[in-house]
C-alpha positions as MATLAB code, in Angstrom:
seq = 'XXXXXXXXXXXXXXXXXXXXXXXXXXXXXXXXXXXXXXXXXXXXXXXXXXXXXXXXXXXXXXXXXXXXXXXXXXXXXXXXXXXXXXXXXXXXXXXXXXXXXXXXXXXXXXXXXXXXXXXXXXXXXXXXXXXXXXXXXXXXXXXXXXXXXXXXXXXXXXXXXXXXXXXXXXXXXXXXXXXXXXXXXXXXXXXXXXXXXXXXXXXXXXXXXXXXXXXXXXXXXXXXXXXXXXXXXXXXXXXXXXXXXXXXXXXXXXXXXXXXXXXXXXXXXXXXXXXXXXXXXXXXXXXXXXXXXXXXXXXXXXXXXXXXXXXXXXXXXXXXXXXXXXXXXXXXXXXXXXXXXXXXXXXXXXXXXXXXXXXXXXXXXXXXXXXXXXXXXXXXXXXXXXXXXXXXXXXXXXXXXXXXXXXXXXXXXXXXXXXXXXXXXXXXXXXXXXXXXXXXXXXXXXXXXXXXXXXXXXXXXXXXXXXXXXXXXXXXXXXXXXXXXXXXXXXXXXXXXXXXXXXXXXXX';
ca = [
       3.907   13.663   45.414;
       3.718   12.991   41.949;
       1.853   15.516   39.308;
       0.379   13.591   36.218;
      -0.835   15.638   33.383;
      -4.733   16.412   33.158;
      -5.275   14.953   29.756;
      -8.628   15.984   30.511;
      -8.409   19.446   30.085;
      -6.896   19.523   26.313;
     -10.310   18.156   25.885;
     -13.583   20.923   24.885;
     -16.767   20.427   23.184;
     -16.593   24.150   22.065;
     -16.967   25.320   19.104;
     -16.280   28.961   17.446;
     -19.973   28.826   16.753;
     -21.884   26.980   19.624;
     -25.600   27.228   19.789;
     -26.209   26.184   23.365;
     -29.856   25.453   23.233;
     -29.211   22.946   20.127;
     -25.549   21.106   21.057;
     -24.763   22.033   24.484;
     -27.190   23.236   26.995;
     -24.323   24.063   29.028;
     -22.061   26.974   29.680;
     -18.699   25.112   30.243;
     -17.948   22.842   27.202;
     -15.335   21.093   29.311;
     -15.105   17.707   29.149;
     -15.155   17.139   33.145;
     -19.156   19.092   32.414;
     -20.052   16.998   29.405;
     -18.865   13.528   29.729;
     -17.252   11.671   27.083;
     -20.421   10.424   25.720;
     -21.484   13.868   24.506;
     -18.352   14.274   23.096;
     -18.067   11.194   21.042;
     -21.196   12.386   19.610;
     -20.051   15.875   18.538;
     -16.684   14.871   16.905;
     -18.926   12.383   14.722;
     -20.725   15.515   13.553;
     -16.909   16.614   12.942;
     -16.399   13.622   11.066;
     -19.644   14.482    9.247;
     -18.347   18.168    8.093;
     -14.829   17.184    7.425;
     -15.528   14.043    5.126;
     -18.198   15.731    2.934;
     -16.205   18.965    2.862;
     -15.395   20.119   -0.824;
     -11.878   20.569    1.172;
     -11.563   16.867    0.919;
     -12.865   16.358   -2.134;
     -10.519   18.585   -3.853;
      -7.523   16.325   -2.555;
      -8.451   13.628   -4.941;
      -6.792   16.051   -7.756;
      -4.405   17.645   -5.937;
      -0.769   16.236   -6.246;
       1.573   13.969   -4.428;
       4.385   14.092   -6.318;
       3.175   13.252   -9.468;
       1.450   16.281  -10.940;
      -1.405   15.348  -13.481;
      -1.023   12.301  -13.071;
      -3.877    9.824  -14.785;
      -2.672    6.295  -13.592;
      -5.615    6.340  -10.306;
      -2.750    4.122   -9.200;
      -0.459    6.576   -7.739;
      -1.214    8.685   -5.339;
      -3.104   11.850   -5.092;
      -3.193   14.005   -2.223;
      -6.834   12.343   -0.373;
      -5.173    8.930   -0.812;
      -1.726    9.415    1.222;
      -4.373   11.357    3.255;
      -6.542    8.750    4.247;
      -3.262    6.346    4.460;
      -1.769    9.114    7.209;
      -4.971    8.596    8.599;
      -4.813    5.085    9.114;
      -1.377    5.324   10.021;
      -2.344    7.120   12.878;
      -5.018    5.471   14.238;
      -2.527    2.339   14.699;
       0.071    4.978   16.806;
      -2.905    5.824   19.265;
      -4.568    2.567   19.685;
      -0.973    1.580   19.868;
      -0.378    4.273   22.915;
      -3.769    2.951   24.470;
      -2.499   -0.547   25.032;
       0.907    0.229   26.328;
      -0.572    2.910   28.792;
      -3.207    0.256   29.801;
      -4.182    1.293   33.118;
      -2.324    4.468   33.583;
      -4.361    5.744   31.355;
      -6.150    6.899   34.627;
      -3.918    8.977   35.609;
      -3.130   11.014   32.646;
      -7.250   11.404   32.365;
      -7.742    9.246   29.151;
      -9.793    6.805   30.803;
     -12.591    6.325   27.944;
     -11.136    8.502   25.805;
      -9.446    5.905   23.385;
     -12.449    6.515   20.727;
     -12.067   10.066   20.708;
      -8.962   10.162   20.858;
      -8.848    7.826   17.205;
     -11.548   10.008   15.876;
      -9.378   13.219   16.711;
      -6.833   11.698   15.231;
      -7.964   10.265   12.224;
      -9.602   13.421   10.818;
      -6.700   15.499   11.716;
      -4.657   12.967    9.535;
      -7.183   13.256    6.397;
      -6.992   17.054    6.830;
      -3.890   17.495    7.582;
      -3.073   18.316    3.394;
      -6.093   20.949    2.500;
      -4.423   23.757    2.556;
      -1.577   22.737    0.020;
      -2.065   24.696   -3.193;
      -2.057   23.103   -6.436;
       1.358   21.197   -7.598;
       2.685   20.602   -3.688;
       5.586   22.679   -1.941;
       6.415   23.753   -6.028;
       3.019   25.531   -5.533;
       4.110   26.903   -1.934;
       6.978   27.940   -3.200;
       5.342   30.023   -6.398;
       2.713   31.997   -4.634;
       5.382   33.467   -1.590;
       8.339   34.109   -4.865;
       5.419   36.383   -6.482;
       4.204   38.493   -3.802;
       7.756   38.851   -2.412;
       8.894   40.189   -5.792;
       5.793   41.850   -6.210;
       3.895   43.498   -3.464;
       6.370   46.593   -2.461;
       4.902   47.557   -5.781;
       1.362   47.698   -4.532;
       1.036   51.333   -3.262;
       0.664   50.472    0.894;
       3.008   48.279    0.678;
       5.687   50.841   -1.012;
       8.598   51.254    0.574;
       8.321   54.974    0.911;
       4.653   54.132    2.039;
       3.553   55.264    5.941;
       0.727   52.410    6.239;
       1.675   51.447   10.135;
       2.927   49.494   11.998;
       2.004   46.566   10.247;
       2.785   46.959    7.190;
       6.146   44.721    7.326;
       4.184   41.730    9.555;
       1.822   41.449    6.858;
       4.800   42.135    4.473;
       6.250   39.151    5.847;
       3.781   37.110    6.054;
       1.743   37.593    2.497;
       5.586   36.295    1.155;
       5.235   33.397    2.520;
       3.134   30.966    1.807;
       2.391   28.083    3.749;
      -0.435   24.975    3.989;
      -0.187   24.389    7.170;
      -1.614   28.211    8.150;
      -3.757   27.981    4.699;
      -5.573   24.820    6.279;
      -6.188   26.684    9.548;
      -7.554   29.263    7.621;
     -10.188   26.904    5.559;
     -11.476   25.369    8.550;
     -12.087   28.559   10.337;
     -12.905   31.275    7.788;
     -13.017   29.894    4.370;
     -16.044   26.928    4.627;
     -16.121   27.970    8.277;
     -16.536   24.089    9.368;
     -16.854   25.152   12.829;
     -15.464   21.930   14.090;
     -15.005   21.649   17.950;
     -11.429   23.769   18.966;
      -9.884   19.985   20.209;
     -10.470   18.837   16.616;
      -8.933   21.853   14.467;
      -5.977   21.711   17.024;
      -4.800   18.003   15.967;
      -4.192   19.786   12.495;
      -2.159   23.042   14.332;
       1.078   21.523   13.465;
       3.347   24.847   13.710;
       2.409   27.541   16.125;
       4.062   30.843   14.688;
       2.389   33.326   13.569;
       3.344   34.297   10.107;
       3.910   37.989   10.888;
       6.786   36.399   12.829;
      10.027   36.534   11.722;
      11.379   32.615   11.812;
      13.277   31.912   15.461;
      17.140   31.668   15.408;
      17.962   27.491   15.505;
      18.301   26.790   18.755;
      16.013   28.612   20.555;
      12.602   27.510   22.613;
      10.129   26.146   20.271;
      12.355   26.554   17.294;
      11.108   23.313   15.997;
       7.679   23.669   16.254;
       7.656   26.924   14.983;
      10.341   26.998   11.600;
       6.958   27.973    9.500;
       4.306   29.815    9.715;
       1.250   27.985   11.622;
      -0.965   30.763   11.244;
      -1.697   33.972    9.242;
      -2.669   37.746   10.761;
      -6.409   36.649    8.986;
      -6.924   33.598   11.617;
      -5.236   34.835   15.099;
      -8.560   35.163   16.622;
      -9.847   32.017   15.826;
      -6.175   30.462   17.455;
      -5.963   32.541   20.415;
      -9.960   31.499   21.118;
      -8.729   27.795   20.552;
      -5.894   27.997   22.730;
      -7.978   29.471   25.408;
     -11.249   26.713   25.170;
      -8.024   23.712   25.418;
      -5.611   25.700   28.062;
      -2.960   25.580   25.349;
      -0.102   28.440   26.074;
       0.869   30.448   22.871;
       3.691   28.993   20.965;
       2.811   25.322   21.982;
       1.389   22.593   20.021;
      -2.083   20.250   21.198;
      -1.113   16.881   22.287;
      -2.798   15.205   19.801;
      -0.830   16.831   16.571;
       1.747   15.100   17.444;
       0.500   12.101   16.494;
      -0.680   13.332   12.811;
       2.619   14.529   12.550;
       4.429   11.157   13.114;
       1.669    9.226   10.762;
       2.170   11.741    8.356;
       6.462   11.037    8.903;
       5.721    7.609    8.348;
       3.483    7.054    5.413;
       4.507    9.965    2.487;
       8.229    8.543    2.617;
       7.223    4.496    1.484;
       4.458    5.971   -0.777;
       6.621    8.005   -2.810;
       9.306    5.007   -3.263;
       6.405    2.958   -4.249;
       4.719    5.366   -6.465;
       7.924    5.913   -8.608;
       8.098    2.026   -9.395;
       4.333    2.190  -10.461;
       5.880    4.916  -13.009;
       8.629    3.034  -14.425;
      11.243    5.622  -12.704;
      12.627    2.215  -10.147;
      12.465   -1.733   -9.766;
      11.769   -2.431   -6.750;
      15.132   -4.472   -7.105;
      16.412   -0.417   -6.712;
      14.588    0.141   -3.862;
      15.753   -2.072   -2.289;
      19.640   -1.843   -2.700;
      19.378    2.105   -2.316;
      17.687    1.651    1.224;
      20.331   -0.759    2.309;
      22.881    1.664    0.965;
      21.699    4.839    2.640;
      20.834    3.094    5.940;
      24.519    1.750    6.141;
      25.540    4.996    5.271;
      23.656    7.237    7.609;
      24.250    3.839   10.772;
      28.135    3.074    9.762;
      28.533    2.366   13.986;
      25.704   -0.017   14.792;
      25.068   -0.880   10.868;
      24.913   -4.396   12.189;
      23.609   -3.986   15.620;
      20.483   -2.265   14.413;
      17.469   -3.981   15.118;
      13.690   -3.685   14.831;
      11.414   -5.687   17.068;
       8.574   -6.855   14.242;
       5.610   -8.892   16.409;
       7.764   -9.775   18.663;
      10.825  -11.112   16.943;
      13.943   -8.714   16.083;
      15.343   -7.898   12.319;
      17.666   -6.307   11.300;
      16.916   -3.894    8.461;
      19.008   -5.677    6.148;
      16.952   -8.374    6.674;
      13.570   -6.879    6.800;
      14.639   -5.642    2.829;
      15.669   -9.186    2.202;
      12.013  -10.262    3.914;
      10.222   -8.655    1.523;
      12.396   -9.778   -1.635;
      11.761  -12.716   -0.586;
       8.148  -12.642   -0.894;
       8.124  -10.505   -4.062;
      10.293  -12.863   -5.934;
       7.659  -15.900   -4.781;
       4.800  -13.519   -6.643;
       4.275  -15.070   -9.709;
       1.386  -12.073  -10.439;
       2.696   -8.918   -8.854;
       5.900   -8.875   -7.567;
       6.416   -4.743   -6.915;
       3.262   -4.845   -4.955;
       3.662   -8.117   -2.823;
       7.322   -6.050   -2.520;
       5.705   -3.180   -0.982;
       2.562   -4.806    1.076;
       5.253   -6.877    3.002;
       8.056   -3.551    3.832;
       5.485   -2.177    4.865;
       4.484   -4.304    7.147;
       7.800   -5.281    8.811;
       8.301   -1.212    8.856;
       5.482    0.416    9.809;
       4.943   -1.328   13.131;
       8.429   -0.823   14.880;
       7.952    3.063   13.385;
       5.086    2.822   15.021;
       5.614    1.514   18.125;
       8.328    3.910   18.839;
       6.087    7.160   18.254;
       3.671    5.719   21.112;
       6.661    5.253   22.714;
       8.010    8.355   22.722;
       4.950    9.853   23.450;
       4.485    7.992   26.413;
       8.150    8.815   27.620;
       7.786   12.573   27.009;
       4.057   12.305   28.000;
       4.744   15.313   30.201;
       6.302   17.574   27.238;
       3.690   16.175   24.781;
       0.663   17.343   27.486;
       2.269   20.545   27.723;
       2.715   20.313   23.709;
       6.667   21.826   24.445;
       8.441   18.602   23.334;
      10.510   20.251   20.656;
      10.636   17.879   17.879;
       8.802   15.278   16.080;
       8.130   11.510   17.366;
      10.706   10.233   15.572;
      13.151   12.682   15.428;
      15.845   11.312   17.736;
      18.971    8.622   17.304;
      16.883    6.401   16.999;
      17.179    2.892   15.068;
      13.759    4.088   13.740;
      14.897    7.718   12.859;
      17.412    6.586   10.514;
      14.793    4.519    8.945;
      12.616    7.715    8.179;
      15.610    9.801    6.979;
      16.861    6.538    4.585;
      13.466    6.100    2.642;
      13.361   10.583    2.614;
      16.781   10.165    1.424;
      16.060    7.746   -1.612;
      13.290    9.619   -2.195;
      15.110   12.853   -2.731;
      18.031   11.448   -4.817;
      16.238    8.885   -6.868;
      12.406    9.771   -7.518;
      12.294   14.519   -6.602;
      15.164   14.072   -8.729;
      14.386   12.859  -12.096;
      13.680   14.919  -14.980;
      10.314   13.858  -14.859;
       9.239   14.901  -11.629;
      11.621   18.020  -11.886;
       9.646   19.472  -15.224;
       6.456   18.988  -13.704;
       7.258   21.054  -10.871;
       8.730   23.187  -13.383;
       5.094   23.655  -14.513;
       3.541   23.720  -12.192;
       5.626   26.892  -10.778;
       4.886   28.519  -13.884;
       0.926   27.709  -13.984;
       0.885   29.427  -10.355;
       2.853   32.644  -11.168;
       1.130   32.660  -14.657;
      -2.316   32.866  -12.782;
      -0.641   35.450  -10.374;
       0.241   38.114  -13.228;
      -2.913   37.419  -14.738;
      -4.921   37.921  -11.727;
      -2.291   41.155  -11.082;
      -4.434   43.701  -12.801;
      -7.302   43.373   -9.681;
      -4.445   44.122   -7.106;
      -3.254   47.280   -8.765;
      -6.582   48.922   -8.099;
      -7.001   51.403   -5.349;
      -9.243   50.790   -3.181;
     -11.635   53.333   -3.982;
     -11.518   51.480   -7.489;
     -12.337   48.459   -6.668;
     -14.896   49.419   -4.619;
     -16.136   50.835   -7.508;
     -15.531   47.709   -9.339;
     -17.651   44.851   -6.899;
     -20.224   47.400   -6.708;
     -20.854   46.435  -10.386;
     -19.209   50.598  -11.498;
     -17.158   48.971  -14.103;
     -16.939   52.083  -16.128;
     -12.848   52.228  -16.993;
     -12.192   48.696  -15.696;
     -13.743   46.475  -18.428;
     -10.479   44.090  -18.035;
     -10.830   43.997  -14.102;
     -14.511   43.395  -14.146;
     -13.629   40.179  -16.125;
     -11.053   39.273  -13.994;
     -13.574   39.985  -10.964;
     -16.475   37.590  -12.242;
     -14.481   34.498  -12.483;
     -13.674   34.496   -8.904;
     -15.346   32.627   -6.605;
     -18.264   34.075   -5.266;
     -17.914   32.238   -1.752;
     -13.914   34.187   -2.196;
     -15.798   37.431   -2.927;
     -18.105   37.048    0.026;
     -15.250   36.281    2.728;
     -12.780   39.190    1.668;
     -15.753   41.334    2.039;
     -16.659   39.952    5.303;
     -12.756   40.130    6.145;
     -12.190   43.061    5.194;
     -15.039   44.952    7.334;
     -12.825   43.069   10.719;
     -10.435   45.655   10.147;
      -8.159   45.246   13.435;
      -8.166   48.252   15.627;
      -5.849   51.319   14.922;
      -5.027   49.375   11.614;
      -4.092   51.550    8.075;
      -7.362   50.982    6.008;
      -5.618   51.041    2.221;
      -2.955   48.332    3.242;
      -5.987   46.500    5.668;
      -7.916   46.749    2.434;
      -5.285   45.438    0.285;
      -3.947   42.520    2.910;
      -7.678   41.082    2.320;
      -7.223   41.396   -1.316;
      -4.176   39.909   -1.711;
      -5.712   37.121    0.938;
      -8.706   36.988   -2.166;
      -6.096   35.795   -4.306;
      -4.063   33.634   -2.141;
      -7.115   32.133   -1.450;
      -8.429   31.118   -4.800;
      -5.645   29.876   -6.310;
      -4.849   27.854   -3.424;
      -7.947   26.157   -3.569;
      -7.394   24.980   -6.999;
      -6.629   21.264   -8.398;
      -3.769   20.900  -10.319;
      -6.231   20.145  -13.260;
      -7.796   23.101  -12.361;
      -5.350   25.094  -12.694;
      -3.797   24.087  -15.328;
      -6.995   24.909  -17.336;
      -7.415   28.460  -16.205;
      -4.391   29.073  -16.548;
      -4.445   27.561  -20.719;
      -7.318   29.473  -20.311;
      -6.189   32.797  -19.581;
      -3.157   32.583  -22.153;
      -5.120   31.974  -24.888;
      -3.548   28.402  -25.093;
      -5.382   25.217  -27.023;
      -6.724   23.227  -24.078;
      -4.566   19.732  -23.496;
];
């Protein structure tokens, strides 16, 4: 007899800090005990917590591609996340439409609204851990700590600081926005989301203290980047227990969030480049056709996409968008991308939903070791085409490269300015926080510039020392986290302003 996965076990109303008397009188927070209506009520609470969070608001002044952009039509992380949110909703609805009556056999009957909400909010939150200036910001934080960590007493090569020294050194030298997002929702902002909502953002499953797995090993894709920090290991373990997730595996909804991001950002970057005057939409069309032909020389003419019931080749999709644009007298560029998006998103969403269903056992277990759109299909070639053209024609242009270099220098410069706080011994830093400032004039001024909420998070984290950990090492790890929390939480503009202020430079 065929056994079908029961998705109901991957849904739970449990939160890190449940208040049974107010939120749920049952000690069992499972879906089967509490019911779908109660789940939907709790997810509405999650939606309110997320939308009203400072982390989401800050996305409006964080980089998508063009840092410090004044043109409101060019995407920020917030506008990008809204687009991902809509695509995630579309994929979820398509999954349920294709499952139809089979949803019941997978334990998904009646969960369509709940899944839409979960995926939407996971998509909205997926970039909240990203530092200023995007991936260059991540690289700047990682490089600075890699270059400077060994100068801190407990992390010195000759320091006898216990077995955690090397794992924590590895982690601090590899800042990752996805891991920071888990830290932000669980500890820094304590949104107290349901574990199932948090799991939808849990894209990578490796602890940052562990080395990356060898390519080709089991789950190497799911663990190619750090997914959480040592400081959040307890939160992740509780989440896995609440949702019956195996360590190293994903929650099924994370696959949908990832696919929505893959579909959304590639085309958006090209559209922004046209808004910025870097390319024309005719250039985009020409580059896309050439790149797709290069990726699929064996079946370029035979690769077709089902667009609302009609089969079209890639060239035909591009030509239809061009034709619409050339017939538009007011805003041809906008018309081109509207129709290109309409023509491409439908087959990409349909393919992602189909992959979810075709591999539903592996998706349920969270062991599908690739993205939903990562295969040898024409749809995957579309994603790769968009990425390749963006890398070649957008990310490599002087304006973008200059912005990236400036962002790197700003982040590295900020960390350098705050370095004196890391150089103090544990005893001296304790004195500084206690207001004993004698001999620490510079440091006392720097600590006052740090947000109180981050300092409070540091103090709580410091007291939660793991059993057997060296006190000096643990405290310095917490202090490094304090600095990374502060810098990564800045918006692009605030990071620039703070850097210019501390560098004694005139503001723009």
